[in-house]
N, C-alpha and C positions, 0 to 999 in steps of 0.2 A: 504494500501500500502508500503511495505517494504520500512523503510531508515536506511541506514548504521549507521547512531548517535547512533542506539538502542544499538549497542557494545559499546558504548564509555559511555553509558548510565549504563550498565551492569556493565560495570568497575567503574563506580564511584559508584554504590550502592555499591559492595562489597571492598571498599579499606578499611583499617583501619584508615589512616588519613580521612577520607572525609570529605568533606565540604559542605556549604549550595551550590546547583550550581544555576548559572544564564545561562539562555540559552538566548542566544542575536542572533536578525537575521530581518529579514526585516519584516514587514506586511503582515501575508499569506502565510508565507516558509512552515509552518506546525509544529508552536511550540507547540502549546497546543494537537493535536491531535498526535505528538510524543511521551509527555508526558502519554496520558490517555489509548494509546496502551501498553505504555511500563510498566504502571501500573496492566494491563490485564495480561499482558504475565509472570510477577513476581510475581503475585497473591499479590499484594499489595493492601491494602484499601487506596484507593483515596481519599484525603480533601483540593475539588477545592474552592477555591474562586478567583472571578473574580475582582480584586481590582473596576474597572472603573465601576461596577455596587454597591459599599459599600464605596464612597468618605468619607463618617463619620467616616470611621477606621484611620482617618488619628491621629487625637490625642490618640488612642488605641495604634496605633506605635512609635508615638512621646514618648511613655513612657520608649521605649526599656526595658521594661519588659515582655520578652516570655511566661510568666506562664500566665501575664493579657491578653496575645494576643493571646497561645491556648486558652484558656476558651473563648474567646469573636468569637472565629472562630469558637471552636464545636459547636455551636448552628448555626451556617450558614451553617456548610457543614451539619447537622443532620444524622452525623456516629458515633456518642459518641466522648469517647476520644479521643488526638489525643495523645498516649504515648510511640507506640513498634518500634520496629524495622519493624515491618508489615505495619505500617501506610506510606502513602506517603503526605507531605502535601505541597500543591504546590501553590503557589502566582501568578496568570495569571496577565497583563496587569499591572505590576509592577509599572510601568510609572506613573499611573494613581496616585497613593501613595508615592512619592518618600521615605516619609520618611520611609518606609518597608526595603529599599532599605537598612539605613542607619544601622538596628533593625537585619538584618541575623548575624551582628557578634554575638550578644548575645546570636540567637541560636545555632550558633557554640558553644560557650562557655559555657551554662548553657544544653544547649540538644543536642548533637553530636549524640545521637542515633538514632535521627527524622531523619530518610532523608527529606531533603527542597530541591526541585527545585521553582526556581520560575524562570517566563518568559517576556520579554516585547519587543515593537517597540519602534523606534524611541526615546530609553532612554535615548540618548545625550541631544534631544529635551528638556526632561523634566530635567536632571542635571541641564542644562544653566541657571532654571531658579530658582535653591534651592541650597539650601549650608548646606550639614552636613557632618559631619565626615564620610567619605567611608571607610568599613569595608574591610580593605587592607589586604591582608596575611589569611584573614578567611575566602573568597569564593573564587569560581572556575568558572571559563567561561565555556560554549562550545559556540562554532558558527556556527548556521544552515543555510544553504545556501537551495536554489529551487533544486529539485527534477534533479538530475543528469540525463544522454542521458540510461548509466546502468539500473538505478533505473525504470526510464520510461520502459526499455525493460522487465524489471522484473515484472512491474503489469502488460505487456503484456501478460506476459507468453511466450516469446519467449525464452524457456530454450537451444532449440539449439543452436539458433547462442552468449546465453550466453556464453557459453560450448565452443566454436569454437575460441571464441575471449579471454578465461582467458587462452585456453592451447597452443593457436598460437604462433609458435615461426617464426624466419623471415629464409628464406626458405623453409619451409611448400609450399606447393600446397595449395594458397588460393580459394575455391569453388565461378566462378564466380555469378551463383544463387545465394551465400549468400550474394556476397558482392553486387548485385545488391536490396535487400531484406533491405540490413542496409542502403544503401542509403538511399534508399525509407521511412524507420523508422528516418533518420536524418533529412529529409525536412519533416515530420510529425515536428518531435521535435521543428522544427527550427521556426515554427507556432505556436506548441501548447507553447513552453517554459517548464520550470519546475517548473512555481505553482503548487501543491497537485490538487487545486480543477479544476484547464483547464484541468491537466491532466484525471483524475478522471472526471471529463465531458465529455473527448472526447470518453474514454472506453465506459463510462455506455451511451451512447447514439449514440452507436455506428457511430462514426466519424461524429457528426454533426456538423459544423463549426460554426454554431449559436449561438451554444450553446458555444464553447470553446471561442469565441470573446466575449459576453457577460460577460461572468467572466473577462477578460482582460478589458473590461472598467468599469467591477465593482473595480476591482483592481485597477489599474490606479486612478478612482476617489478617491477612500476611501484613499488614500494615501496623494491625495491633502487635502481632510477634515480632514486629521490628521493634514498636516502643521499646519489650523489654529487654531488648539488647543494651538498649543505651540509658537508659534512665533508671533512678534509683525507685525504690516499690512507691514511698508516698507520691515524687512525680508520675508514677507509670498510671498510677489510681484517677490522680487529675487528666491526664492527656485521655484516657478512657470515658472519662467524665465529658471533655470536652468534644471530643471524635463525635460521640452518641448524640451530643446537643443540637451542635450546627447545623448538621440537618433538616432539625424537627424546627429551629428559629433561623431560619436564612432570610435577608432581608430589615428584620426586625432590631430596632435600637437595643445594642447589646448590655444588660445589664450580669454583671459577676455573680449576684449573687440567684438567679438563673439556672445555672451551670451547678451551684450546690452553697445553699442556703449558709450550710455547718461550714462553709469554710473562708478564709480572710481573702480579702481579693487579691491580696500580694500573690496569695499562691497560685489563683486561680492564673494571673495574668504572667507568671512564670511560663506553667504549662502552654496558654495560649500562645503567647511568644513563639515559643518550640514552634511548633506546629504552621505559624506562621511565615517563621521561616525556612519550614522545611516545604512550604509551596501545598501543602495537605487543605490550608484553611489559607483564604485569604479577606484584605480586611479592604472595607470601605469606609472612608474617613468622610467627618464631616468639612466642608469649605466655605468660606462665606462667599465666593463667587462672584467676587465685586470686581476681578479682575485677574491680569496674566501675568506670575504662574501661579495656576491653581495650588499648590503646592504651598505659595508663599503665606497663605491665610488656613494652614491646615489644622483642624481641630483632633487630636490622636486621642484625646478623652471621648469624642464623640462619634462612635461608628457602629456599623451594624458587619454579619461574615457574610462569609458566603462561602460553599463549600469547592472542593478540588473539581467536582466534575457530575452534571445533571442525572447520569445514570447511576451514581452510586448514590445520589441524594434518593433517588425515588428506593434503588433496595435497602438504606437505611429508613428509612421512611418504612418500607413493610410489603412493598411493590414485589412482589416476590412469584409471582405465576400470573399469567395473564392470558384470554381468551382473544383471537380475532376480531370476534364480534365486539370485546371490551376494549382493545385497540383503537378500534373507530366510533363507535357512540361513547364510549366511558365516560363520565367527569371526574374529575380526580380531586380533594378535596383541598391541595397543594397546589391548585395549576396556576395561581397566583407568585405564587411562591418561586415556582421550577421556572415559571418564566422569566420573573429575575436574574436566577441563579441561570440562566441559558444566557440571557445578553450580558452578565457578569464575566461567564469565562470565554467572552467572544471579545467583550472591552478590554480584556486583560491581553489581547493579543496586540492591539492598537500600536503598545509603543515598541521602542527596538528590543530585539531577544537577546541585548547586550546586559540587561539592565531589567532586575523582577518589575512589572507592574506595579502600579498603584492607581487605584480608582478611590473615585471620592462623590460626593453626593453633598445636597445641603439638604438643612433642616435647620428651622425656625418653629420654638415650643414659645405657649402661649399661654396664659391662665386656663383659657378654655377650649382652645383648638390651637392644632400644630397645624403646620404647612411641611411637605414633603418633596423635592424631589427625587428622584431613584437614582441617578445619576448624571458627573456633570463632567464632560468631556472636551478638552484642548483639538480643535480641530482647525493647522493651523494659529491665525491670530484669533479665530472666532470662542468664544464660549459655549457651548452646547450642553444645554438643559434636556434631558431624556426622562419621557415617560415611559413606564411599563406597563401594558394591561394582556392579559389573559385571554379576553375573551375580543369582542366586535365595537365595544362602549366602553366607557367609563368616564367617569367625573376626572379634572382637568384644572381642579382648583388651586392645587398648590403650585401647577404650571404657570400661569394666570398670576399668579402675586411673583412667582421669581422672577417672572418676563416684566411684569410691572415694575418692580427697586432696582431689577438691575438693567433694564432698557433693551431686554434685548431685542435682535429683530428676526431671527427665526428661534423654532425650538422644533421638537423631535419626539412622536410618538411610535413606540412601536407595538403592535395590536396584533387581531385576526384578518385584517382587509385586505384589499388591494392596494399597489403604492398609490399617494395623492400628496398634492401638496393644495393645500388653501391659504387661503387672505382672512385671518380672523380678526375681526374688531368687536369689541367684548367691553362692555360699562362693567367696571371692577368697581364695590362699596367699600370706601374706606371710610376711616374715623375722621376725616377733615373734609369726608362728602365721597360722591362719585368721580370716576376717572376713566376715561378713553384709552383703549389702550389697544393698537393693532398689530400683529408682525404675523410670518408668514409660518404656517406648523406644517412642518413633513410630515406625514404618517404613513409608516413602512410598516408590512409585514417581518415579525418577527425574523424569518430566516433570512431577510436581508438584511441584518446587523455587519455584516463583513463588508456591504456593498457600501454603510455608511457612509466615512470618507472622501471619497467618488462622487457619490450624491450631493453629498450635503453642497460640495465647492461648485459645484455643476449649475445647481439652480442659483 
């Protein structure tokens, strides 16, 4: 299955100032498969070492002697010397031997000609238990997310739909048959999610949901088992509680007491920070939204949480069995939350893959009524407020308040309708009298979220 990050790997391979590359991401998002496929496509001899299987290499990497390290690794890989540009050294599960992370700087200094990729899951857990000099400025990061909706459609060979969305411009006729098919695929994605094994199992089994849900069960249990490798007992219990809570609390302002009313906030915060850094959980922080950059007015005390993947969310919420009729006709009680989760995990891919994503939203809390805009994003020099609706209609009261206060000219709503753009003229009641606001509302179906940057700038 094609992953779009392959393009970034190719750029890295051919850059004149290449550094050892560390691919980061949660377990089972496809890091190892990505590297293997990349090596095949680019005719590289892959020298792969899974460091979880070779814990005795700790002392070798602690030597910080890359010549000695290469000599040891050559006999594990069994493919001859690792010396030239057409060799690719791949250190998988690098978190199992944290000293290998520190040794990367010496590969950069002594063997810059050898392409070197490392990958690991829950790196922050391992780093919290070890102290060594990080190779600052001598390594590069790439962050891999679960498969996107477009990547899944590519795997399903829905080429005509891919072309339709890629070339669509606002005002063009959007075929109803295409819209209905995309809604069907979107619903499938909400249940499969973007974990590569789940998508692959769905395709290869001919949409056998039992097999897909078995993959979800295996992945979630693997995560919990991994926590036990790196966390002490008290922290481990808290990690499990947070892991189980977040899928049910998606899109809600986070309160520590909801995770465990008997635990102090600082102890919950420690576990939460680990899961966020490990990319298992995403954090969207409140920002004032008065100007750019959005992070300048970030308030990290006010935030809401999202999970890694919508398929895993539905699994952890108890969807472990479904029929074809239920897939087409059944409404789920968490549809509003899962729609927001779907948008969140795709907005997380809007930034550069060399740094972790930062999600933002706007919240105004009053004595009698609150106002919240689901997401704020920056597209070039524009602040874009985004509302998410799981159905075909819904109130826009909060969006109207934000548009009025911040003098926004264009806003976005994601829902289940075909794409439209309309000029909104609204009379807004305020304490000092009614105010008229006018702005353009770009209404897109949820499945077009990946086209938002292009379409927004074109209208």
